[in-house]
C-alpha positions as CSV (number, residue, x, y, z in Angstrom):
1,M,157.6,102.0,130.2
2,V,155.2,99.6,131.6
3,F,156.5,96.0,131.5
4,I,153.7,93.2,131.6
5,R,155.0,89.7,131.5
6,N,153.1,86.4,131.3
7,A,155.2,83.0,131.5
8,F,153.4,79.9,130.0
9,K,155.0,76.5,131.0
10,N,156.6,74.1,128.2
11,T,155.6,77.0,126.1
12,F,157.1,81.0,124.9
13,L,157.4,83.6,127.3
14,F,156.4,87.0,125.9
15,V,157.6,90.8,126.8
16,F,155.4,93.1,125.6
17,I,156.8,96.8,125.9
18,I,153.5,99.4,126.1
19,F,155.3,103.0,125.7
20,I,153.3,106.3,125.2
21,S,154.9,109.8,124.2
22,C,154.8,112.8,122.3
23,G,157.4,115.7,121.5
24,N,161.0,114.8,120.1
25,G,164.2,112.7,120.7
26,T,165.2,109.8,122.5
27,K,165.7,105.9,122.1
28,I,164.3,102.9,124.2
29,I,165.7,99.7,123.7
30,S,163.0,96.9,123.1
31,Q,163.4,93.8,124.7
32,T,161.6,90.6,123.6
33,S,163.1,87.4,124.6
34,S,162.2,83.8,124.6
35,T,163.7,81.5,127.5
36,D,163.3,77.8,128.8
37,T,161.5,77.1,125.6
38,K,161.2,73.3,125.3
39,T,161.5,71.5,121.8
40,I,161.1,68.0,121.7
41,E,162.4,65.9,119.7
42,D,163.8,61.8,119.6
43,E,162.9,62.6,123.1
44,K,165.7,64.6,123.6
45,S,164.7,68.3,125.1
46,V,166.5,71.1,123.3
47,I,166.9,74.3,125.7
48,T,167.0,77.5,123.4
49,E,167.6,80.7,124.7
50,S,167.4,84.6,122.5
51,V,167.6,87.7,123.2
52,I,166.3,90.3,120.5
53,Q,167.3,93.9,121.6
54,D,166.0,96.7,119.0
55,S,166.5,100.4,119.3
56,I,163.2,102.4,118.5
57,D,163.1,106.2,118.0
58,V,160.5,107.0,120.4
59,P,160.1,111.1,120.7
60,K,161.0,112.9,124.3
61,P,157.8,114.9,125.6
62,I,157.6,118.3,125.0
63,I,157.5,120.1,128.5
64,I,156.9,123.9,128.3
65,G,157.9,126.4,130.7
66,A,154.9,126.6,133.5
67,N,155.3,122.8,134.2
68,Q,159.2,123.3,135.2
69,T,158.2,124.6,138.6
70,E,161.7,123.5,139.9
71,L,163.4,126.3,137.8
72,Y,160.9,129.5,138.8
73,L,159.6,128.5,142.3
74,P,162.5,129.7,144.2
75,L,162.1,132.9,142.1
76,L,159.4,133.8,143.6
77,E,159.9,132.8,147.5
78,G,158.9,135.7,149.4
79,K,158.2,137.7,146.6
80,K,154.9,140.0,145.8
81,V,153.9,138.4,142.5
82,A,151.6,139.5,139.6
83,I,150.9,137.2,136.8
84,V,149.9,138.2,132.8
85,G,147.9,135.2,132.0
86,N,144.4,134.0,130.1
87,Q,142.9,130.4,130.3
88,T,145.8,129.5,128.2
89,S,148.1,129.9,131.5
90,V,148.3,126.2,132.9
91,I,150.4,123.5,134.0
92,F,149.7,120.1,132.5
93,K,149.6,117.3,134.9
94,Y,150.9,115.0,132.8
95,P,153.5,115.3,130.5
96,N,151.7,113.4,127.3
97,I,148.1,114.8,127.1
98,T,146.1,114.5,124.7
99,P,145.9,117.0,122.3
100,L,142.3,118.7,122.8
101,I,141.1,122.0,121.8
102,E,139.0,122.9,124.9
103,D,136.2,125.2,125.2
104,P,137.3,127.5,127.6
105,I,133.2,128.0,128.9
106,Q,133.5,124.4,129.0
107,S,136.8,124.3,130.8
108,S,135.7,122.9,134.7
109,S,135.2,119.7,132.9
110,F,138.0,118.7,131.7
111,K,141.1,117.8,134.3
112,Q,144.6,117.8,132.3
113,H,145.7,120.5,133.9
114,T,146.0,123.2,136.7
115,H,145.6,127.1,136.3
116,L,149.6,128.6,137.3
117,V,147.5,130.6,139.6
118,D,145.5,128.5,140.9
119,S,149.1,126.4,141.4
120,L,151.2,128.8,142.6
121,L,148.6,129.8,145.2
122,S,148.4,126.1,146.4
123,R,152.3,126.4,147.2
124,D,152.0,129.8,149.5
125,V,153.3,132.0,146.5
126,K,152.3,135.9,147.1
127,I,150.3,136.4,144.2
128,K,148.7,139.7,144.6
129,K,146.7,140.5,140.9
130,V,146.6,139.7,138.0
131,F,147.0,141.3,134.4
132,A,144.6,140.1,131.8
133,P,145.2,140.6,127.7
134,E,142.7,140.8,125.0
135,H,140.0,138.1,125.5
136,G,140.3,138.5,129.2
137,F,141.4,136.4,132.3
138,R,139.0,133.4,131.3
139,G,139.0,134.1,127.4
140,K,135.8,134.6,127.2
141,A,135.7,138.2,125.6
142,D,134.9,138.9,121.6
143,A,138.1,140.1,119.5
144,G,138.1,143.8,120.0
145,E,135.5,143.9,123.3
146,L,137.4,146.4,125.9
147,V,137.9,144.0,128.8
148,A,136.8,145.1,132.4
149,D,138.9,145.3,135.6
150,G,137.5,143.0,138.1
151,K,138.0,140.2,140.9
152,D,138.6,136.2,139.8
153,I,135.2,134.8,141.2
154,K,137.6,131.9,141.6
155,T,140.3,133.2,143.6
156,G,139.0,137.2,144.6
157,L,142.2,138.1,143.3
158,P,142.1,141.7,141.7
159,I,142.3,141.7,138.0
160,T,143.5,144.7,135.8
161,S,142.8,144.9,132.2
162,L,145.2,144.9,129.5
163,Y,142.7,145.8,127.0
164,G,141.0,148.5,126.6
165,K,141.6,152.5,127.5
166,N,145.0,151.1,129.5
167,K,147.0,148.6,127.3
168,K,150.1,149.5,129.7
169,P,150.2,148.5,133.3
170,S,150.4,152.0,134.9
171,K,152.9,152.7,137.9
172,G,149.9,152.3,140.5
173,S,149.0,148.9,139.3
174,L,152.9,147.5,139.8
175,S,153.0,149.4,143.1
176,G,154.0,146.9,145.9
177,I,154.7,144.1,142.8
178,D,158.6,142.3,143.5
179,I,158.1,140.1,140.5
180,V,155.9,139.7,136.9
181,V,155.0,136.4,135.9
182,F,154.3,136.5,131.9
183,D,152.2,133.1,130.7
184,I,150.6,133.2,127.4
185,Q,150.4,130.6,124.6
186,D,150.8,133.1,121.8
187,V,150.0,131.8,117.4
188,G,153.1,133.0,116.6
189,V,151.3,136.0,114.4
190,R,152.0,140.0,114.3
191,F,148.6,141.1,114.7
192,Y,147.7,138.5,117.6
193,T,147.5,140.9,120.5
194,Y,149.4,139.1,123.0
195,I,153.1,139.7,121.9
196,S,151.8,143.8,121.9
197,T,150.9,143.0,125.6
198,L,154.1,141.5,126.1
199,H,156.0,144.4,124.8
200,Y,154.0,147.0,126.8
201,V,154.6,145.0,130.1
202,M,158.1,145.0,129.5
203,Q,158.3,148.0,128.9
204,S,156.6,149.6,132.3
205,C,158.5,146.7,134.2
206,S,161.9,148.3,133.0
207,E,160.6,151.7,134.0
208,N,159.7,150.5,137.4
209,N,162.4,148.3,137.9
210,I,160.8,145.3,138.5
211,P,161.8,141.8,136.9
212,V,159.8,139.4,134.6
213,I,159.6,135.8,134.4
214,I,158.6,134.3,131.0
215,L,157.3,131.0,131.1
216,D,157.9,130.2,127.0
217,R,155.1,127.6,125.0
218,P,155.5,126.1,121.4
219,N,154.3,128.7,118.3
220,P,152.2,126.4,116.6
221,N,152.6,128.5,113.6
222,G,157.0,128.6,114.6
223,H,158.0,126.5,111.3
224,Y,158.0,129.2,108.9
225,I,158.4,133.3,108.7
226,D,157.0,135.3,105.9
227,G,154.2,137.9,104.9
228,P,154.3,141.5,104.7
229,T,156.9,143.2,107.2
230,L,155.2,146.3,109.6
231,K,156.2,150.0,108.6
232,K,157.3,151.7,111.5
233,E,154.4,154.6,110.7
234,H,151.8,152.0,110.9
235,S,152.1,150.3,114.1
236,S,149.5,149.9,116.3
237,F,148.4,147.4,119.1
238,V,147.8,144.7,116.0
239,G,151.7,145.6,115.5
240,V,153.8,147.3,117.3
241,H,157.2,146.2,115.7
242,P,158.3,146.1,112.6
243,I,158.6,142.5,111.7
244,P,157.0,140.3,109.2
245,L,153.0,139.1,109.3
246,V,154.5,135.5,110.3
247,H,157.8,135.8,113.0
248,G,158.6,132.3,113.5
249,M,159.4,133.0,117.0
250,T,158.3,131.9,120.7
251,I,157.3,134.6,123.2
252,G,160.6,134.0,125.4
253,E,162.2,134.2,122.1
254,Y,160.6,137.5,121.0
255,A,160.6,138.8,124.5
256,Q,164.8,139.1,123.9
257,M,163.9,140.7,120.5
258,I,162.7,143.4,122.3
259,N,165.2,143.5,124.9
260,G,168.1,143.2,121.9
261,E,166.4,145.5,119.2
262,G,166.1,148.2,121.7
263,W,162.2,148.6,121.2
264,L,161.6,149.6,124.8
265,G,162.6,153.2,123.9
266,N,164.7,155.3,125.9
267,N,167.6,153.1,126.4
268,L,165.5,150.4,128.1
269,K,165.9,147.1,129.1
270,C,163.6,145.3,130.5
271,K,165.7,142.2,133.3
272,I,164.3,138.8,132.1
273,T,164.7,135.1,132.6
274,V,162.5,133.0,130.3
275,I,161.7,129.4,131.5
276,P,162.6,127.7,128.3
277,I,160.7,124.6,126.5
278,K,162.1,121.3,126.5
279,N,162.3,118.3,123.8
280,Y,161.4,121.8,121.4
281,T,162.7,122.7,117.8
282,H,161.0,125.3,115.6
283,N,159.9,122.1,113.2
284,T,158.2,120.5,115.9
285,P,154.4,119.9,115.1
286,Y,152.4,121.2,118.9
287,S,148.3,120.7,119.2
288,L,147.5,123.3,121.1
289,P,145.4,122.1,124.3
290,I,143.5,124.7,124.8
291,R,141.9,127.1,123.1
292,P,144.2,130.6,122.8
293,S,141.1,133.1,122.0
294,P,137.6,132.6,121.4
295,N,137.6,132.6,117.4
296,L,140.8,130.0,117.1
297,P,139.0,126.5,117.8
298,N,141.0,124.5,116.8
299,D,144.8,124.1,115.3
300,K,143.4,124.4,111.4
301,A,142.0,127.6,112.5
302,I,145.6,128.8,114.0
303,N,147.2,127.2,110.6
304,L,145.0,129.2,108.4
305,Y,144.6,132.4,111.0
306,P,148.2,134.4,109.4
307,S,146.6,133.7,105.7
308,L,142.8,134.8,106.4
309,G,143.2,137.8,109.0
310,F,143.5,139.9,106.1
311,F,140.0,139.4,105.7
312,E,139.3,141.3,108.8
313,G,140.0,144.5,107.4
314,T,137.4,143.8,104.6
315,T,134.2,143.3,103.6
316,I,134.7,139.4,103.4
317,S,133.9,137.5,106.2
318,A,136.4,134.8,108.1
319,G,133.6,133.1,110.1
320,R,133.2,134.4,113.1
321,G,130.1,133.5,114.0
322,T,129.9,130.3,112.9
323,E,131.6,127.2,114.6
324,M,134.1,127.5,111.7
325,Q,136.0,130.5,112.0
326,F,139.0,130.9,110.1
327,Q,138.5,128.0,108.0
328,I,136.4,129.4,105.8
329,F,135.4,133.3,103.9
330,G,132.3,134.9,102.0
331,S,130.2,137.9,102.0
332,P,127.1,138.6,100.5
333,D,128.9,140.4,98.2
334,L,130.2,137.1,96.5
335,T,127.8,135.4,94.2
336,V,125.7,131.8,94.4
337,E,127.4,131.5,90.5
338,K,131.0,131.6,91.5
339,Y,130.5,130.0,94.8
340,D,128.6,126.7,96.1
341,F,129.5,127.0,99.6
342,V,127.3,129.5,101.6
343,Y,126.9,130.0,105.7
344,V,124.6,133.1,108.0
345,P,127.0,134.2,110.5
346,Q,125.0,134.4,113.9
347,P,126.1,135.8,117.5
348,N,127.4,132.7,118.9
349,F,131.0,132.6,122.0
350,G,133.5,134.8,120.9
351,A,130.9,136.8,118.3
352,K,128.5,138.9,119.7
353,Y,127.8,141.0,116.2
354,P,129.2,139.1,113.8
355,K,130.0,140.9,110.1
356,H,126.9,140.1,107.8
357,Q,125.2,138.7,111.1
358,G,121.9,136.9,109.6
359,E,123.2,137.3,105.8
360,P,123.7,133.9,103.6
361,C,127.5,134.4,103.1
362,Y,128.7,132.7,99.5
363,G,132.7,131.8,99.8
364,K,134.7,128.7,100.2
365,D,134.8,125.8,103.2
366,L,138.6,125.6,103.3
367,T,138.7,122.9,106.4
368,K,140.3,120.4,104.0
369,V,142.9,122.4,102.7
370,E,146.7,121.0,103.3
371,N,148.4,122.8,106.2
372,L,150.2,126.1,105.4
373,D,154.3,126.8,105.2
374,R,153.9,130.3,104.0
375,V,151.4,132.9,103.9
376,N,148.6,132.2,101.3
377,L,147.4,135.5,99.5
378,E,145.3,133.4,97.1
379,W,142.2,133.4,98.9
380,L,142.1,137.5,99.3
381,I,143.2,138.2,95.7
382,E,139.7,136.1,94.6
383,A,137.3,137.5,96.9
384,Y,138.7,140.7,95.7
385,N,138.2,140.0,91.9
386,N,135.4,138.1,92.5
387,S,133.4,141.1,94.6
388,K,130.6,142.9,93.4
389,D,131.5,146.0,94.8
390,K,135.2,146.5,94.6
391,K,135.0,149.8,96.0
392,R,133.9,148.9,98.9
393,F,136.0,145.9,99.6
394,F,139.0,147.0,102.1
395,N,138.4,149.3,105.0
396,T,141.7,150.6,104.6
397,K,142.4,151.9,108.2
398,S,141.6,148.5,109.1
399,F,143.7,146.7,106.5
400,T,146.7,148.3,106.3
401,I,147.1,148.1,110.4
402,H,146.9,144.6,110.0
403,A,148.6,144.4,106.8
404,G,151.5,146.7,108.2
405,T,152.0,148.1,104.9
406,E,150.0,150.7,102.6
407,Q,151.6,148.8,99.6
408,L,149.4,145.3,100.2
409,Q,146.4,147.1,99.6
410,K,147.4,149.1,96.3
411,Q,149.1,146.0,94.5
412,I,146.0,144.3,94.6
413,E,144.1,147.1,93.6
414,Q,146.7,147.4,90.7
415,G,146.1,143.4,89.9
416,F,149.1,142.7,91.3
417,T,149.6,138.2,91.4
418,F,150.4,136.5,94.6
419,R,153.6,135.6,92.8
420,E,154.7,139.4,92.6
421,I,153.2,140.4,95.6
422,R,155.7,138.1,97.5
423,K,159.0,138.8,95.6
424,T,158.2,142.2,97.4
425,W,158.7,140.7,101.0
426,L,161.7,139.2,100.1
427,A,164.6,141.2,101.3
428,D,162.8,142.5,104.2
429,L,162.0,138.5,105.1
430,E,165.8,138.2,104.6
431,N,167.1,141.1,106.7
432,F,164.4,139.6,109.4
433,K,165.8,136.1,110.1
434,K,169.5,137.8,110.2
435,T,168.3,139.5,113.6
436,R,165.9,136.9,114.5
437,A,169.0,134.6,114.7
438,Q,170.7,136.2,117.4
439,Y,167.6,135.6,119.4
440,L,166.5,132.0,119.4
441,L,166.3,129.7,122.2
442,Y,165.4,126.5,120.1
443,P,167.0,125.1,116.8
């Protein structure tokens, strides 16, 4: 709080309170005082004094795990450290940063944070290597593009890819490492591959008796749980575990579930330490300050991603090759007679070879729709029903691994309504909620 005080003789004294905050939950006492106020009446001075106190609800700032260096630096002292991270692995310079979706290409122009690796190196932490997930350490690779091993230009640290031929750290790649720090911003959706990387890092570290520190971050889709639950026979890197599409957990909570549910196999459990988020609940709104991957450019895209991500396994474009990724959909197989919105995908940052490149795609602009608190299949069903060639609509293999089940495609082809489809999810969702409750760190 900053107090600015100006006194004026024979008039009022004003106290202005200026405060800046974000997050959830505290109280500030705001005081406005009038003292030594003179009123002249019948040549007599009357001194009036009053104090007004107000209780104002002011949210506390959210403080991510990475910012709480006092909790994890002692655990790194004298250790040889590996970092699993990307462009989102940062320490913010101010607890109340202005929400700003940052383009990784322009990251050097923003001074609101310091990368975790740079910060730890400046504190003489012995970082020996970096493990990079899908999209790479600096977050510039396309979805599905192989991420090669290499060297970080800025720090000279060796980078080992966890997206490509080797999605799991090998014993050799962990040789000489005493502890691993995992710090990646997730978006809470099963087919977003960062939780798959978490699984394989935990599995390899448990096999090699290496502890993992997880610096927790908010889940921007943490306010709900919805979607079809993955069937084990359809497990893949875009869905390793039998969970709903939207799981409502942070990375730290999810790591606890991986351990607790025995998903590492062979009775393995990884020794994890979660540095929790302060002043956070699953219903706390959180605007991601840094683009978590090339094709999630803003809050709207992140909110629509669970619903529009199904289009990845169809002939429909979800906006890759535009500046409105996962906020629009369209295809040459939809017609101008039914859709008045049109766009033409072109190569850009995050999409070197976008679906339907150079072709007019007719569809819908969803940038103005209200934020969702459940998965919406209406757009998927509508696009299927209006497609000129329904036989080509589904790329069955890709659609099934995104959905986590063969049932969804069959239901749409058989003419099920969204309400009818969602009823078939409910029993699995209720079972998952009971399991999930055991691992929550936040209300």
